[in-house]
N, C-alpha and C positions, 0 to 999 in steps of 0.2 A: 291516145298515145298512144328453156326458153329459147336368153336373157336371164332371167333367173334360171334355176335348175329345172330340168325337164320333169314333167309329171306332177300331178296334184294328188296328195294323199287325203285320207279321211280324218287324220288326226287333228287338223286345225279347225274343223267345223265348229267346235264349241267356241273357239276364240272369235271367229267371224260372227257367229250368231248372237253372242252376248256382249260384243265390244261396245254397243251403244249404251249400255247401262251407265257408263261414266257420265254421259250427258243427261240421261233420263232421270237420274237420281240427283237430288239437291246436294250441293257440295261447295267447295271453295269456288268463289266467283271472282272474276277480274273486274276491274272498274272500267269496262268498255263504255263509251259514251252513249247517252240516251238516244234512242232512235226517233223520239217524237219530234216531227218537223215543226219547229216553232214558228216558221214563217208561213206555214200552210195550215196550221191548226191540227188538233188531235182528231183522228178519224176513227169511226167505228170499225171494228174488226170484221172484214168480209167473211161470211160463213164459208164460202168456197175460195179460200185463199191458201197459198202454200209457199214455203221456202224450201229450196233444195240446198242442203249444206254440202260443202266439199266432202267427197268420199275419202275414207281413210285408205292409205296405201298399206296393205297387209302382206305385201310380197316379202320374200325372205331377206332380200338385200335392201329393201325400202328404197328402191331406185325407180319406182313406177309412179311417182307422185304426179308427173305430167299426165299420165294415163288416167289415174283415178280422178284428178281434177277435171280432165277433159270429158270423161264420161258423165260426171255430175253436171257440167256445164251444158253438154249436148242434151241431156234430159231436161234441164231447165228451159233451154230454148225450144225444145219440143213441146213441153207443156204450155209455154207462153203463147203458142199459136192457137190454143183451144179457146174459143169464145166462151165467156161465162166463168173462166177460171182466172183468178187474180194471182199472178206469179211474181214473187219478189225477184228483182234483178240480181245479176251475178255479183256486182260490187258489194252490195249489202249482205247477201247470203255468205259470200266468201270472206267477209271481214271477221268472221268468227273462227277462221282457220287457225289451229294451234292454240286456241284459248280454251279455258275450262268452264265457260258459261254453260249452265244447265238449260234444258229445254224451256222451262217457264220463263227464264230470263231472256233467252233468245227470242221467244215468241213475243214478249212484251216490247223488246227493242225493235222488232220487225213488224209489229202490229199484224200478226198472222195467226190463223186458226189451226194450221196443219204444217208439219215439218217432215220432209223426207230426208233420211240419212242413210248412209251405206258404207260398204267397204269393198275393196277390190284386191284380189290376190291374182297376180299374173305370173305364170310360170311357163316359159317357152311359148307354145301356141295355145295354151289352155288358160281359161279365165274362171275364177270363182267370184261372182258378184252377189253380195248379201245386202238386202235393203229392208227398211221398214218405214212405214208411214205412221206418224204419231199425232194424236189429237192433243193440242197444246193445253186445253183448259183442264184436262184431267190426267194428262201424261199417258193415257192408254194407247197401245198400238192398235191401229185400225187394220193393218195388214203387214205381213212380212214374208219374204221369200228368199231363197238361195238358188242361184243359177250356176251350174257347171257346164261350160260350153267351150267350143273352139273360138279362137280369135275372129274367125270369119263370121261368127254369129253375133258380133257386137251390136249391130244395128237391130237384129231381131230381139236381143235382150232389152235394148232401149225401148222398143215398141211394146214388149210385154210388160215392162215396168210401168210405162206411161199408161197403158190400158188398165192395169190393175189399180193405179192411183185414181184414174177417172171413175172406175167402178166403185171404189171405196168412198169417193167423195160424191157419188151419184151425179156425176157430170156426164151428159150424153153428147156424142158427136152428132152434129146437125145433119150430116149426110156424107156421101162419098168424097165430096170436096174437102172434108175435114179429116181425111185419112191421116194417120199419125206420121210415121217416119218416111221421108224420101231418102233413098240410099245415096249419100253424097259421093261415094266411091266404091268400086268393087275390088280395090286393091288394098288389102290390110296394111301393107308396108307404107302406102301413101297416107293412109289415115293416121298411122303412128307418127309420121313426120308432121302431119297437120297438127296433131295434139301437142307435139314437142314445140312447134312454132308458136302456138297460142300461149303456151306457158311463158315463153320468152316475150311475146308481144305484150302481155299484161304487166311486164316490168315497167313499161312506159318510159324507157330510157333509150338513148341512141344505140347503146350496145345491145339492148334487148331487141330493138327493132331490126338491127342488122342480123342478129342471130335468128330471129323469127323469119326474116326475109329468106335467109339461106334454107331454112327448113321448109318453108312454103314452096320455094322454087323446086326443091327436091321432091316434094309431094306431087307437083305438076309434071315433073319428069317421069315419075313412076306411073302417074295417071294423067295424061294430057287433057282429060275431060272433067277434071276435078274443079268444078266451078267455085266452090267455097274457098279453096286454096288460092285461086286467082283473085278473089275479092280481098283476101287478107294480104296478098302481095301488094295490091293497090293501096290498102290502108297503110302498110309499112312504108312503101315508097313515099306516100304523101307526108307521113309523119317525119320522115327523114329529110324530105325536101323543105319542109316548113322551117327547119332550123338554119338552113343554108341558102334558101331561095334557089335551089338546084333545078333549073328548067328541064334538064335531061331526066332528072328523077320524077318530076311532075309528068313528063310525057310517058315515062314507063308506067306511072300510076294510071294514067288515062287508058293506055293500051290494056293493062291487066283488068281494069274495071269493065271495059267494053267486052273483053274476052269472057269474063265471068257471066255477064248478062247474055252474051251470045249463047253460052252453054246452058244457062238456066234463066229464062225470062221472068221467073217469079222469085228470084233470090233476093231476099231482103238485104243481106249483107252486101250484095252487089250494088243495089241502088244507094245504100247508105255510103258505100265507098266512093261511088261516082259523085254523089252529092258533096261529099267532103272535098274532093278534088275540084269540082266546079266552083265551090265557094272560094277556095284559094285562088282560082283563076278569075275571080270577080264576075263569074257567070251566075248571078243570083237567081235569075229566072229558071235556069237549068237545075241549079241546086235545089230550088223549091220544088220543082216538078219531080225530081228523084226522091226526095225525102217524103213527099206526099204519097208517092207510089209505094214506098216502103211502109208507110203507115196504113195504107189501104190493105196491104198484104198482111200486116201484123199491127193492128191498132194499139196493142198494149206493149209495144216494144219500147222500153225506157230509153235506150240509146237513140232510137229514131226520134222520140219525143224531145229529147234534149237537143239533138241536132236541128230539129225543126225550130226550136226556140232561137238558136243561133241564126238560122236563115231568116226567120221572121224579123228579128231585130235588124239585120242588115238591110231589110226592105223598109225599115222605119216603124214596124208594128210592135212597139215595145210592150204594150199591155197583152197582146196575143202571145208574145214571146214568154212573158212571165207566166201566163196560164199553161203553156206547153211545159215549161220548166217545173211548175208545181205538179203537173200530171206525171212527169218523169220521177219526181221525188216521192210521189205516192207509191211508186213501184220500187224505188231505189233510195230509201231515206237515209242511208249511210254513205252516199256517194259524195265525197267532198268536191268533186269537179262540178257536179250539177248545182250544189249549194253555192259554189263560187260563181257559176253562170247566173244563178238567180240574183245573187248580191250585185253583180255587175249590171244586170237589167234594171233592178230597183234603183241603183245609183243613177242610171241614165234617165229613169223616169222622174227622178228628183225626190224619191221617198227614202231619205237618208237614214232614218231610224230603222226601218225594216231592212234596208240594205246592210246596215252594220250588223244586225242580228244574223242575217244569212251568212255574211262573210266570216263572222266570228264562229259560226257553226262549222263552216268549211275549214277554218284554221284549227278548230278543236279536233276535227276528224283527220286532218293531215298536218300535224304540227311541224313537220320538217319541210313542207312545201312553201316556196316563196310566193306562189301565185295568189292565194288569198291575202297574204301579208301585204303584197304590193297593192292589191285592190283596196285594202283597208287604208293604206297610206294615201292612195289617190283620193279616196273618200274624205280623208282628213283635209286635203288641200281644198276640196270643194266645200267642205263643211266648216271652214274657218279655223282649222287647227293646223295651220301651216308650220308652226314651230315644231310640233311633234312630227309632222310629215317630213320635214327636212332632216331631222335627227334620224328618223327611221330609214329614209332613202339612202343615207350614207352607209347603212349596214347591208344593203341589198347587193348580192354577188354579181348579178347580171349587169354588165357595164351600161348597156343602152338604157335599161330601166332606171338604174341608179342615177345616171347623169341627167336623163329626162326629168326625173323626180326632183332633183336638186334645182334644176332650171325653173320649173313651175313653182316650187315652194319658195325659192328666193324672191321671185317676182311678187308672190302673194304677200311676202313680208316687207315689200318695198325696197328690196336690195337689188337695184337695177344692175349694178356692175357685176355682182356675183351671179345673177341670173344670166347675163350676157356671156360671162366667162364659161359657164356650163354649156350654154347653147352652142357656142363656138367649138367647144370640145366635141359635142355631138356631131356637128357639121364636119369637122376635120376628119374624124374617125369613122363616121357612119352615114355619110351622105348617100352612099350607094345602097344601103339596106334599111335606112330609117327615115326616108323622106317624109313619111306620114307623121312620125313622132315630131320631127322638126317643125312641120306645119302646125301641129297642135300647140307647140310652145309659142310660136309667133302669134297665133290667134289668141292664146291666153294672155299674151302681153299686149294685145290690141293692135298689132302690126298686120293689118289685113292684106296689104299688098304682098308682103313677104309670105304670109300664110297661103295666099292663093298661088303664088309662084311655086311653093313647095308641094302643095296639093296636086298641082298639075304635073309636077315632076314625079310625085308618087304614082299618079295614074300611068304615066309613060313607063315607069319601072314595074308596073303591076304589083305594087306594094299591097300585101294582103291585109295590112292595117286598115285599108279603105273599107273593109267590111263594116266598120263602125262609123263611117263618115256621116250618116244621117242622124245618129243619136248621140255622138260623143259630145259631152257638155263642154269640153275644152275648145270646141269649134263654134260655140254659140255665137260669138261676135262676127263670124264670117258668113253665117247662113243667109243673111239677107242680101248678100252681094250677088249680082248677076253672074259673075264668074263662077261662083259656087254652084249655082243652078246649072250652068253650062257643064260643069264636071259631072253632076248627077245625070244629065242627059247623055253624056258620053258613056257613063256606066249603066245606062238603061235603068236607072232608079227613078221612082216617082219623085217629083219635085215637092 
């Protein structure tokens, strides 16, 4: 799927230096969910492993959260590029934001040996960044430092912190190719807009993507060579286009992704953004090539691993997709979206008990999300629990999902008239944007001719649902049909 007063005085140094004690000391704990990934098993704690917690905003007006979060995330991404260092991904590390969990609790949930935490005080063009690296088995700080610098030195600060962390963990760079920070922009105002955009982007709502898009575009106006900002423009455009099938939005996404890679041919975010776009355009070979390039550049990038799983499944490689999703979870064990993806893949593989555990984990991590709830109801239909599925689907707010779920559930219950009524409602209101879903209902009901008619229509409409065509269990009855194989050939998918 969002300044303060001028000058920095000496008086708040003590606050910055000792603010971490609230986490380091045992105290009141919240009931955050366990991080042990039940579907992939308990793993030994890697000795050279680290989580970067969101930095605290210590600015006078507390209006620099986007900057303190952004600085922590940029450090996390920087460290994740280092071979031999196991770095917990953003979603899991940032899940503790605003919570009172102490260091031992966080370490247990993230299965990590070291934690980096910090604070940022931004005042005008001055920065004070205070950081410390903590060994989680004994709570002892391995290293701490305070940096008083100009805003223009932000990237130098990131470099110095990363180098100090590597030295403390005794991780050595293999050579010049492993140099730490590349400077993404020489314009501080552009970087500020970029961090504002990322804060909005991670809201993962249409409003958030729109606000993020505006900030990223402003960043590229201030610095037309800001490759990472173009990559996030592409991501934002794709996310917005997915909800409305906006072809113009998809084209803007393509242009932005191409621009990002033109400016930086080794930009992981750029390849991942173009892979996402190409997947939606049913160019699965192109999507695979891009995400594999991203993984070549950053083998331990959890987002690329998860996206690789989606691409592999589109190509019909379900077991390989599961493996990629498990690798992603090893780095991002509190990410509900990856747990949801794993549950979906296990469902498509036919391992319903493991799928249910993964989807329930996703639901526990994101209780307000309908995505894992919908996939659990879909699993109920497949697993012979159609009565519960029908009742659950009536409570789903998304109209397409709700009506589709009722249609397949009613058929499973032997209620042909009720199933047909729901199917016709889907056709009347959503023939233009849900041809794939209509095809799956017909296939589930055993009407192969109608299923093939609507699958062909989905292909003509470039329905992104076709990304599941090779593995979707609701299409099982149609797979032996020569017309089905003809559609796979059109999509350049293996038969």
